[in-house]
N, CA, C and O of each residue as an XYZ file, in Angstrom:
500
protein
N      84.795     97.896     89.230
C      85.096     99.154     89.740
C      86.386     99.736     89.294
O      87.412     99.056     89.278
N      86.354    101.023     88.921
C      87.726    101.649     88.602
C      88.202    102.479     89.600
O      87.461    103.390     89.970
N      89.407    102.333     90.163
C      90.044    102.989     91.188
C      91.477    103.686     90.658
O      92.307    103.125     89.944
N      91.551    104.934     91.143
C      92.911    105.521     90.997
C      93.514    105.759     92.368
O      92.930    105.859     93.446
N      94.838    105.829     92.088
C      95.686    106.090     93.581
C      95.178    107.399     94.063
O      95.071    108.400     93.355
N      94.853    107.310     95.406
C      94.535    108.544     96.076
C      92.958    108.598     96.345
O      92.462    109.489     97.035
N      92.223    107.601     95.760
C      90.616    107.626     96.045
C      90.481    107.034     97.435
O      91.238    106.187     97.910
N      89.450    107.565     98.022
C      89.060    107.151     99.390
C      88.000    106.032     99.321
O      86.992    106.109     98.619
N      88.288    105.078    100.041
C      87.460    103.926    100.080
C      87.090    103.424    101.482
O      87.845    103.643    102.430
N      85.945    102.758    101.624
C      85.623    102.175    102.892
C      85.523    100.731    102.866
O      84.908    100.224    101.928
N      86.055     99.971    103.787
C      86.197     98.560    103.698
C      84.819     98.060    104.501
O      84.563     98.396    105.658
N      84.019     97.240    103.719
C      82.833     96.795    104.243
C      82.925     95.950    105.499
O      82.070     95.935    106.385
N      84.109     95.211    105.483
C      84.327     94.160    106.615
C      84.445     94.873    107.982
O      83.916     94.378    108.978
N      85.072     95.925    108.028
C      85.348     96.712    109.339
C      85.010     98.051    109.358
O      85.210     98.743    110.356
N      84.456     98.525    108.222
C      84.050    100.086    108.005
C      85.029    100.982    108.383
O      84.779    102.018    109.000
N      86.291    100.585    107.994
C      87.497    101.684    108.020
C      87.612    102.287    106.811
O      87.367    101.720    105.746
N      88.034    103.598    106.945
C      88.308    104.304    105.637
C      89.848    104.186    105.414
O      90.638    103.967    106.332
N      90.202    104.353    104.093
C      91.526    104.357    103.657
C      91.591    104.909    102.251
O      90.579    105.099    101.575
N      92.811    105.158    101.840
C      92.978    105.723    100.510
C      93.777    104.655     99.701
O      94.560    103.862    100.225
N      93.514    104.714     98.453
C      94.073    103.534     97.468
C      95.618    103.931     97.386
O      95.986    105.051     97.033
N      96.434    102.955     97.728
C      97.825    103.119     97.597
C      98.513    102.314     96.504
O      99.681    102.504     96.165
N      97.656    101.347     95.948
C      98.235    100.617     94.654
C      97.473     99.252     94.564
O      96.561     98.905     95.315
N      97.966     98.575     93.584
C      97.469     97.141     93.381
C      98.510     96.217     93.648
O      99.711     96.476     93.577
N      97.942     94.992     93.997
C      98.908     93.921     94.219
C      98.182     92.656     93.705
O      96.953     92.633     93.629
N      98.977     91.572     93.343
C      98.480     90.463     92.787
C      98.196     89.468     93.894
O      99.055     89.277     94.754
N      97.031     88.821     93.923
C      96.631     87.894     94.941
C      97.206     86.449     94.578
O      97.443     86.165     93.404
N      97.407     85.614     95.541
C      97.975     84.260     95.163
C      97.185     83.510     94.309
O      97.719     82.681     93.572
N      95.855     83.705     94.303
C      94.816     82.896     93.567
C      94.786     83.512     92.079
O      94.021     82.974     91.279
N      95.581     84.623     91.648
C      95.483     85.084     90.370
C      94.670     86.527     90.237
O      94.850     87.327     89.318
N      93.856     86.678     91.201
C      93.236     87.974     91.074
C      94.000     89.147     91.693
O      95.164     89.024     92.077
N      93.273     90.346     91.782
C      93.939     91.547     92.288
C      93.412     91.853     93.708
O      92.274     91.593     94.099
N      94.386     92.437     94.421
C      94.029     92.875     95.708
C      94.510     94.495     95.742
O      95.519     94.879     95.149
N      93.706     95.308     96.463
C      93.916     96.773     96.554
C      94.706     97.089     97.850
O      94.295     96.679     98.935
N      95.762     97.768     97.743
C      96.536     98.073     98.886
C      95.984     99.514     99.356
O      95.899    100.491     98.612
N      95.650     99.482    100.616
C      95.080    100.647    101.230
C      95.885    101.242    102.206
O      96.514    100.552    103.008
N      95.922    102.580    102.210
C      96.729    103.176    103.428
C      95.772    103.784    104.401
O      94.943    104.638    104.086
N      95.937    103.289    105.622
C      94.941    103.583    106.511
C      95.359    104.710    107.241
O      96.497    105.152    107.079
N      94.412    105.324    108.180
C      94.605    106.731    108.747
C      95.726    106.645    109.712
O      96.265    107.713    110.001
N      96.150    105.611    110.233
C      97.174    105.503    111.279
C      98.483    105.212    110.583
O      99.448    104.901    111.281
N      98.610    105.290    109.182
C      99.810    105.167    108.415
C     100.118    103.738    108.023
O     101.096    103.501    107.314
N      99.317    102.776    108.461
C      99.628    101.421    108.130
C      99.037    101.172    106.651
O      98.201    101.877    106.085
N      99.613    100.097    106.190
C      99.066     99.532    104.733
C      98.433     98.230    105.104
O      98.851     97.482    105.988
N      97.364     98.023    104.330
C      96.788     96.749    104.543
C      96.076     96.331    102.980
O      95.805     97.256    102.214
N      95.868     95.263    102.675
C      95.258     94.900    101.429
C      93.679     94.266    101.640
O      93.362     93.543    102.584
N      92.931     94.628    100.738
C      91.653     94.233    100.604
C      91.084     93.759     99.277
O      91.643     94.138     98.248
N      90.085     93.013     99.211
C      89.452     92.381     98.085
C      88.704     93.651     97.553
O      88.161     94.473     98.291
N      88.740     93.720     96.085
C      87.961     94.891     95.422
C      86.500     94.730     95.756
O      85.938     95.793     96.018
N      85.810     93.723     95.803
C      84.467     93.584     96.063
C      84.019     94.025     97.515
O      82.835     94.230     97.780
N      84.993     94.154     98.399
C      84.732     94.616     99.845
C      84.810     96.112    100.004
O      84.619     96.625    101.107
N      85.099     96.860     98.883
C      85.354     98.221     99.006
C      84.127     99.055     98.495
O      83.483     98.665     97.521
N      83.810    100.218     99.172
C      82.790    101.162     98.669
C      83.584    102.364     98.424
O      84.348    102.802     99.285
N      83.423    102.942     97.219
C      84.144    104.281     96.856
C      83.421    105.354     97.654
O      82.196    105.443     97.578
N      84.095    106.122     98.373
C      83.679    107.244     99.025
C      83.890    108.616     98.403
O      82.950    109.404     98.313
N      85.087    108.904     97.980
C      85.465    110.135     97.244
C      86.528    109.729     96.265
O      87.340    108.822     96.448
N      86.433    110.515     95.182
C      87.509    110.440     94.022
C      88.589    111.444     94.266
O      88.275    112.607     94.524
N      89.838    111.074     94.203
C      90.923    111.974     94.167
C      91.026    112.923     93.063
O      91.083    112.453     91.927
N      91.057    114.179     93.225
C      91.253    115.092     92.001
C      92.374    116.202     92.487
O      92.462    116.753     93.584
N      93.068    116.327     91.505
C      94.212    117.376     91.775
C      93.751    118.753     91.323
O      93.208    118.812     90.219
N      93.904    119.930     92.072
C      93.619    121.101     91.626
C      94.308    121.557     90.348
O      95.386    121.051     90.036
N      93.743    122.471     89.611
C      94.383    122.935     88.319
C      95.579    123.625     88.684
O      95.620    124.396     89.643
N      96.648    123.343     87.874
C      97.927    124.117     88.115
C      97.861    125.534     87.373
O      97.058    125.695     86.454
N      98.545    126.348     87.703
C      98.781    127.730     87.004
C      98.759    127.522     85.516
O      97.918    128.111     84.837
N      99.652    126.705     84.972
C      99.862    126.288     83.568
C      98.500    125.754     82.967
O      98.128    126.075     81.838
N      97.879    125.029     83.688
C      96.412    124.562     83.203
C      95.496    125.587     83.032
O      94.803    125.735     82.026
N      95.493    126.412     84.177
C      94.276    127.479     84.056
C      94.821    128.414     82.998
O      93.930    128.775     82.228
N      95.878    128.858     82.758
C      96.392    129.748     81.728
C      95.949    129.026     80.240
O      95.416    129.666     79.334
N      96.260    127.628     80.170
C      95.821    127.046     79.037
C      94.359    126.967     78.793
O      93.978    126.990     77.623
N      93.544    126.883     79.699
C      92.079    126.774     79.669
C      91.670    128.230     79.067
O      90.929    128.360     78.092
N      92.209    129.216     79.726
C      91.913    130.643     79.217
C      92.311    130.811     77.635
O      91.538    131.392     76.873
N      93.460    130.313     77.218
C      93.905    130.454     75.915
C      92.881    129.630     74.970
O      92.441    130.119     73.929
N      92.553    128.372     75.413
C      91.648    127.770     74.564
C      90.387    128.245     74.533
O      89.778    128.062     73.479
N      89.772    128.870     75.508
C      88.491    129.548     75.540
C      88.557    130.826     74.592
O      87.618    131.022     73.821
N      89.579    131.653     74.622
C      89.772    132.618     73.631
C      89.837    132.196     72.232
O      89.241    132.820     71.354
N      90.649    131.000     71.962
C      90.758    130.497     70.673
C      89.447    129.856     70.256
O      89.177    129.861     69.055
N      88.656    129.338     71.063
C      87.345    128.702     70.695
C      86.260    129.786     70.343
O      85.343    129.588     69.546
N      86.499    131.076     71.103
C      85.702    132.143     70.590
C      86.182    132.732     69.240
O      85.352    133.064     68.395
N      87.318    132.846     69.058
C      87.772    133.253     67.711
C      87.354    132.360     66.650
O      86.976    132.742     65.543
N      87.450    130.966     67.091
C      86.984    130.120     65.918
C      85.548    130.170     65.590
O      85.104    130.025     64.451
N      84.737    130.416     66.816
C      83.206    130.608     66.586
C      82.902    131.756     65.748
O      81.965    131.698     64.952
N      83.759    132.995     65.887
C      83.452    134.189     65.082
C      83.883    133.840     63.765
O      83.174    134.186     62.819
N      85.032    133.151     63.545
C      85.404    132.816     62.249
C      84.484    132.096     61.432
O      84.229    132.464     60.285
N      83.874    130.899     62.058
C      82.918    130.198     61.388
C      81.628    130.885     61.056
O      80.994    130.746     60.010
N      81.323    131.641     62.073
C      80.056    132.537     61.863
C      80.269    133.370     60.620
O      79.513    133.231     59.659
N      81.218    134.184     60.606
C      81.460    135.132     59.593
C      81.805    134.326     58.331
O      81.441    134.868     57.287
N      82.382    133.233     58.218
C      82.543    132.491     57.035
C      81.354    132.078     56.383
O      81.153    132.195     55.174
N      80.509    131.553     57.277
C      79.143    131.074     56.742
C      78.284    132.207     56.208
O      77.596    132.110     55.191
N      78.385    133.374     57.033
C      77.538    134.564     56.576
C      78.086    135.063     55.229
O      77.275    135.351     54.349
N      79.349    135.179     55.016
C      79.990    135.649     53.746
C      79.592    134.787     52.635
O      79.445    135.299     51.525
N      79.398    133.520     52.809
C      79.027    132.513     51.842
C      77.620    132.507     51.445
O      77.205    131.847     50.493
N      76.832    133.312     52.248
C      75.432    133.495     51.977
C      74.555    132.501     52.515
O      73.548    132.176     51.886
N      74.859    131.950     53.695
C      74.102    130.898     54.226
C      72.989    131.737     55.133
O      73.147    132.893     55.525
N      71.873    130.930     55.371
C      70.785    131.307     56.176
C      71.265    131.642     57.673
O      72.343    131.211     58.082
N      70.471    132.382     58.425
C      70.948    132.702     59.816
C      71.120    131.446     60.838
O      71.944    131.387     61.750
N      70.179    130.472     60.494
C      70.246    129.210     61.262
C      71.590    128.417     60.982
O      72.271    127.944     61.892
N      71.909    128.318     59.625
C      73.241    127.724     59.376
C      74.445    128.441     59.709
O      75.477    127.818     59.958
N      74.397    129.811     59.737
C      75.377    130.611     60.175
C      75.671    130.411     61.617
O      76.829    130.272     62.012
N      74.604    130.392     62.439
C      74.779    130.128     63.840
C      75.137    128.816     64.130
O      75.912    128.666     65.075
N      74.691    127.690     63.444
C      75.309    126.378     63.656
C      76.731    126.258     63.201
O      77.426    125.413     63.765
N      77.239    126.976     62.278
C      78.698    126.978     61.976
C      79.464    127.620     63.103
O      80.513    127.066     63.432
N      79.094    128.700     63.736
C      79.670    129.237     64.764
C      79.688    128.376     66.082
O      80.680    128.323     66.809
N      78.637    127.777     66.308
C      78.536    126.818     67.450
C      79.411    125.559     67.320
O      79.985    125.032     68.273
N      79.455    125.115     66.006
C      80.209    123.959     65.631
C      81.640    124.207     65.759
O      82.372    123.302     66.160
N      82.130    125.424     65.434
C      83.501    125.690     65.444
C      83.920    125.879     66.928
O      85.034    125.548     67.334
N      83.022    126.393     67.660
C      83.426    126.545     69.181
C      83.511    125.162     69.858
O      84.407    124.926     70.668
N      82.617    124.287     69.540
C      82.637    123.009     70.000
C      83.728    122.022     69.611
O      84.092    121.066     70.296
N      84.234    122.404     68.338
C      85.265    121.573     67.861
C      86.521    121.885     68.682
O      87.248    120.974     69.078
N      86.776    123.183     68.939
C      87.928    123.555     69.811
C      87.861    123.059     71.215
O      88.843    122.573     71.775
N      86.728    123.182     71.761
C      86.617    122.859     73.370
C      86.524    121.421     73.398
O      86.983    120.917     74.423
N      86.008    120.560     72.465
C      86.054    119.196     72.600
C      87.423    118.657     72.425
O      87.792    117.757     73.179
N      88.165    119.088     71.561
C      89.639    118.786     71.474
C      90.412    118.928     72.779
O      91.203    118.064     73.158
N      90.133    120.155     73.518
C      90.738    120.409     74.647
C      90.397    119.507     75.882
O      91.239    119.149     76.705
N      88.965    119.155     75.921
C      88.554    118.293     76.837
C      89.102    116.809     76.699
O      89.464    116.162     77.682
N      89.135    116.310     75.371
C      89.795    115.074     75.047
C      91.204    114.968     75.500
O      91.650    113.964     76.055
N      91.907    116.067     75.239
C      93.419    116.059     75.703
C      93.507    116.105     77.183
O      94.421    115.474     77.716
N      92.656    116.785     77.925
C      92.604    116.753     79.313
C      92.293    115.424     79.862
O      92.922    115.052     80.853
N      91.319    114.596     79.292
C      90.999    113.437     79.725
C      92.126    112.300     79.419
O      92.265    111.340     80.177
N      92.880    112.471     78.307
C      93.890    111.665     78.066
C      95.218    111.846     79.066
O      95.936    110.892     79.367
N      95.409    113.035     79.473
C      96.473    113.284     80.242
C      96.154    113.350     81.773
O      97.008    113.667     82.602
N      94.860    113.028     82.087
C      94.441    113.119     83.574
C      94.766    111.737     84.398
O      95.506    110.894     83.890
N      94.237    111.561     85.565
C      94.697    110.426     86.331
C      94.222    109.228     85.737
O      93.156    109.208     85.121
N      95.008    108.133     85.895
C      94.505    106.785     85.286
C      93.740    106.058     86.385
O      94.038    106.140     87.577
N      92.810    105.398     85.933
C      91.829    104.600     86.832
C      92.088    103.154     86.398
O      92.226    102.867     85.209
N      92.153    102.221     87.413
C      92.499    100.800     87.131
C      91.235    100.017     87.614
O      90.757    100.164     88.739
N      90.684     99.085     86.565
C      89.720     98.290     86.859
C      90.116     97.115     87.726
O      91.000     96.353     87.335
N      89.501     96.929     88.889
C      89.714     95.900     89.767
C      88.720     94.964     90.010
O      88.921     94.042     90.801
């Protein structure tokens, strides 16, 4: 199971909800998950005793939303450029359409890969 700090989990042993606060090493060499309980206390639990209830996700910041808009406009411009370039070279309409869609996909997939690399880290426990 992969967990990130802030994920909400339920402990199967006593059915309590808590959010993941971090990882700690067990004396036997394994990992334990540190949970912050609703009362403010911290306790540790074995990873196999936990059920994932909800993932923590941050809302988009203003800078990220502006960047998403800029990438969308750039992707549309790349699609038009790819479409027009293929059309001027004398390509069939299917290939022209494919060039536009491919240009759009190249720009958006680069942006999504960047967002995934800079997103929250998940730890395998």
